[in-house]
C-alpha positions in Angstrom: 49.7 101.9 177.7 53.4 100.6 178.1 54.7 100.7 174.4 58.0 98.7 173.5 60.1 101.5 172.4 63.7 101.0 170.6 66.0 104.1 170.8 69.1 103.9 168.5 72.3 106.2 168.8 74.9 107.0 171.2 76.7 110.1 172.7 74.9 112.7 174.8 71.8 112.7 172.6 70.7 109.4 173.3 70.6 109.3 177.4 68.6 112.6 177.1 65.8 110.9 175.2 65.7 107.9 177.5 65.6 110.0 180.6 62.3 111.2 179.7 61.0 108.3 177.9 61.4 106.1 181.0 58.5 107.9 182.8 56.0 106.5 180.0 57.1 103.0 179.7 59.6 100.5 181.2 59.6 98.6 177.9 62.6 100.4 176.5 65.9 99.0 174.6 68.4 101.3 174.0 70.9 100.1 170.8 74.0 101.8 171.4 76.9 102.5 169.2 80.5 100.9 169.9 82.7 102.6 167.5 83.9 105.5 170.1 87.9 105.6 170.4 88.6 108.5 172.3 88.8 109.8 175.9 88.6 107.2 178.8 86.3 104.8 176.8 89.2 104.7 173.8 91.9 103.9 176.5 90.0 100.9 178.0 89.4 99.7 174.5 92.6 99.7 173.7 94.1 98.1 176.7 91.5 95.9 177.7 90.3 94.9 174.5 86.6 95.1 175.1 83.9 97.4 173.5 84.4 101.0 174.9 81.9 101.7 177.9 81.3 105.1 178.0 78.1 105.4 175.9 76.5 102.4 177.3 77.3 103.6 181.0 75.5 107.1 180.3 72.5 105.0 178.7 72.6 102.5 181.9 72.4 105.7 183.9 69.8 107.4 181.9 67.5 104.5 182.7 68.4 104.0 186.0 66.0 104.1 189.0 68.4 105.0 191.6 69.9 107.6 194.1 71.3 110.7 192.8 74.6 109.8 194.8 75.0 106.6 192.8 74.7 108.4 189.4 77.4 111.3 190.7 79.7 108.4 191.8 79.4 106.4 188.4 79.9 109.7 186.5 82.8 110.9 188.7 85.8 111.4 186.8 89.4 111.1 188.3 91.3 114.2 188.2 94.8 113.1 188.9 96.9 109.8 189.2 96.8 107.0 186.8 93.3 106.9 186.8 93.0 110.8 185.6 90.4 111.3 182.8 88.6 107.9 183.8 84.9 107.8 185.0 84.3 105.7 187.7 81.4 103.8 185.7 83.6 103.1 182.8 86.2 101.5 185.2 83.2 99.8 186.9 82.0 98.2 183.6 85.4 97.2 182.9 85.9 95.5 186.0 82.7 93.7 185.5 83.4 92.5 182.1 86.7 90.8 183.3 85.3 89.6 186.1 82.4 88.1 184.3 84.5 87.3 181.4 81.5 88.8 178.9 80.9 92.3 178.2 77.2 91.4 177.4 76.7 90.0 180.7 78.5 92.8 182.5 75.9 95.2 181.2 73.0 92.9 182.4 74.6 92.8 185.7 75.3 96.5 185.6 71.6 97.1 184.9 70.5 95.4 188.1 73.0 97.4 190.5 71.3 100.4 189.0 67.7 99.4 188.8 67.5 99.9 185.0 64.1 100.4 183.7 64.6 98.6 180.2 67.6 97.2 178.5 70.7 98.6 177.1 72.5 96.6 174.2 75.6 97.3 172.2 74.7 97.2 168.5 77.3 94.8 167.9 79.6 92.9 170.2 82.4 92.8 167.3 85.7 95.5 167.5 84.5 98.0 165.1 86.3 101.4 163.7 84.7 104.0 161.8 86.0 105.2 158.7 84.9 108.6 156.8 85.3 109.1 153.4 85.4 113.0 152.5 84.1 114.8 149.4 87.7 115.4 148.4 88.4 111.6 148.3 90.3 111.2 151.4 89.8 108.9 153.9 90.3 109.1 158.0 90.0 106.0 160.2 88.8 106.5 164.1 85.6 108.0 165.4 87.5 110.7 167.5 89.6 111.6 164.2 86.6 112.2 162.0 85.4 115.9 163.0 89.1 117.0 163.4 89.7 116.7 159.7 87.0 119.4 159.0 86.1 118.3 155.7 82.8 117.8 154.1 82.0 113.9 154.7 80.6 111.7 151.9 80.0 108.6 153.6 80.8 106.6 156.7 81.7 102.9 156.8 82.7 100.4 159.5 85.3 98.1 159.6 84.9 95.2 159.5 81.9 95.5 157.1 80.2 92.5 158.3 80.2 93.2 161.7 77.3 91.1 163.4 74.2 92.6 165.3 73.1 91.0 168.6 70.3 89.0 168.5 68.3 90.5 171.3 68.7 93.7 169.4 67.1 92.3 166.2 64.2 91.0 168.3 63.5 94.2 170.0 63.1 96.0 166.9 61.2 93.2 165.6 58.5 93.7 168.2 58.6 97.4 168.9 56.0 100.0 168.6 58.2 102.7 167.8 61.7 102.9 166.7 63.7 106.4 167.1 66.7 107.2 165.7 68.8 110.1 167.3 69.2 112.7 168.7 73.0 112.3 168.6 76.0 113.0 166.5 75.0 112.0 162.9 78.2 110.4 161.5 79.5 109.2 164.8 76.7 108.1 166.8 73.4 107.5 164.8 74.5 106.2 161.6 77.1 103.8 162.8 74.6 101.5 164.1 72.7 101.4 161.1 75.9 99.9 159.4 75.7 97.0 161.4 74.6 94.0 159.5 70.8 93.3 159.0 70.0 96.2 161.5 68.7 98.5 158.6 66.5 95.4 157.1 65.2 94.6 160.6 64.0 98.4 160.9 62.6 98.6 157.4 60.6 95.4 157.7 59.3 96.5 161.1 55.8 98.0 161.6 56.6 100.1 164.3 56.4 104.0 163.9 59.9 105.0 162.6 61.0 108.4 164.2 64.0 110.4 163.4 65.1 113.2 165.8 67.1 115.8 164.3 69.7 117.8 166.3 68.9 120.9 167.3 72.6 122.3 166.1 75.0 121.6 163.7 78.6 120.0 164.8 81.7 121.4 163.7 83.6 119.0 161.2 80.8 116.6 161.2 77.5 118.5 160.1 78.8 122.2 159.3 76.0 123.9 157.4 73.7 120.9 157.3 69.8 121.9 157.5 67.1 119.4 158.8 66.8 117.9 155.3 70.5 117.1 155.0 70.5 115.3 158.1 67.4 113.0 157.0 69.0 112.7 153.3 72.3 111.3 155.2 70.4 108.8 157.2 68.6 107.7 154.0 71.7 107.4 151.9 73.4 105.2 154.5 70.1 103.0 155.0 66.9 103.1 152.6 64.0 105.4 152.3 61.3 103.1 154.1 63.8 103.6 157.5 61.7 106.7 158.4 58.0 107.9 158.8 58.3 110.7 161.2 60.9 113.7 161.5 61.0 115.9 164.7 62.8 119.2 164.4 63.1 121.5 167.2 61.3 125.2 166.7 62.3 126.8 170.0 64.6 129.4 169.6 68.3 129.3 171.1 68.8 132.2 173.8 71.1 134.7 172.3 73.8 134.8 174.7 74.2 130.9 174.2 74.0 131.2 170.6 77.1 133.4 170.6 79.3 130.9 172.6 78.2 128.0 170.1 78.5 130.1 166.9 82.1 131.0 168.4 82.7 127.2 168.3 81.4 127.0 164.7 78.1 125.6 165.5 74.6 127.1 164.5 71.1 126.3 164.6 69.8 123.4 162.2 67.5 125.3 160.0 64.0 123.6 159.5 63.4 123.1 156.2 60.5 121.1 156.6 58.9 121.3 153.2 61.7 119.7 151.5 61.4 116.7 153.9 57.7 116.6 153.3 58.1 116.4 149.4 60.2 113.0 149.8 57.5 111.5 151.8 58.1 111.8 155.4 55.7 113.4 158.0 57.5 116.3 160.0 56.8 117.4 163.5 58.1 120.8 164.8 57.7 121.4 168.4 59.9 123.4 170.9 62.0 120.7 172.5 64.8 122.6 173.7 65.9 122.6 177.2 66.5 126.2 178.4 69.8 125.7 180.5 73.5 126.6 179.9 73.9 124.0 176.9 71.8 123.3 174.0 70.3 120.1 174.7 66.7 118.6 173.7 64.5 118.6 176.9 63.8 115.0 177.7 60.3 115.9 179.1 59.3 117.8 175.9 61.0 115.4 173.5 59.2 112.4 175.2 56.0 114.0 175.1 56.0 114.6 171.4 57.4 110.9 171.1 54.5 109.5 172.9 51.8 111.9 170.8 53.2 110.0 167.7 53.0 106.7 169.1 49.5 107.3 170.1 48.4 108.5 166.6 
């Protein structure tokens, strides 16, 4: 079995999923948000007028079949000088883009260098900016600014609203056996991809199994107080009801010591209100998919096993 899987998202969640899935299939297409405007990616985006490379780089590395030294090199972040704060991988992608004159081609050539299993595609090559509308009617522009306001989000938009998708991304969705949304920041990593023209239509028309992986923890300033049902509702409200079929929720318990640290930062475990999700017509899969390390993340291996079981159904 070598299923065609499309994974949609960004941030730290998507690479975790990709690391697990690449052990089961080489037919993986990662569709990645390009709305990032903070840190090294934001600086490169502003100064060189190219899409932000950070999330793309992390997904390339997650799918790479290369030596640990190469991955460490690409993730290396300069600590001083004019390169301070920049990762080598971001600079590498920026250099490839300038040399080849094309961001899409730069990703493809970088994939060869890193021996990537599968493909990594930006959801759009247009210069998109995120805008959040809050419950109080106020708005904020810029992906990095959205959580800082610490207000309840009503809706996310992208500008321009008619940003064009990559044809390869739409083709991958059309041919997929499974389409996975998340894990990742709900409003700044997952949903932005769904706002790109025709992506939702392609997913809804696809015969693939459609899976949403809910985050393990809430995110301060973005999903404070959100249950699993609230996450699902937000995805539906920004897309359509037949975008999902399965919802995967972590049932593993976060260790007390680690939990205290997250609670101090305003994050808490996402409550699994699976009955409410079932009532609106979705299949819920509860499983211990927690990676028991010093940070709260999905386990690539456990999550991939759950995904593969769903695909084989």
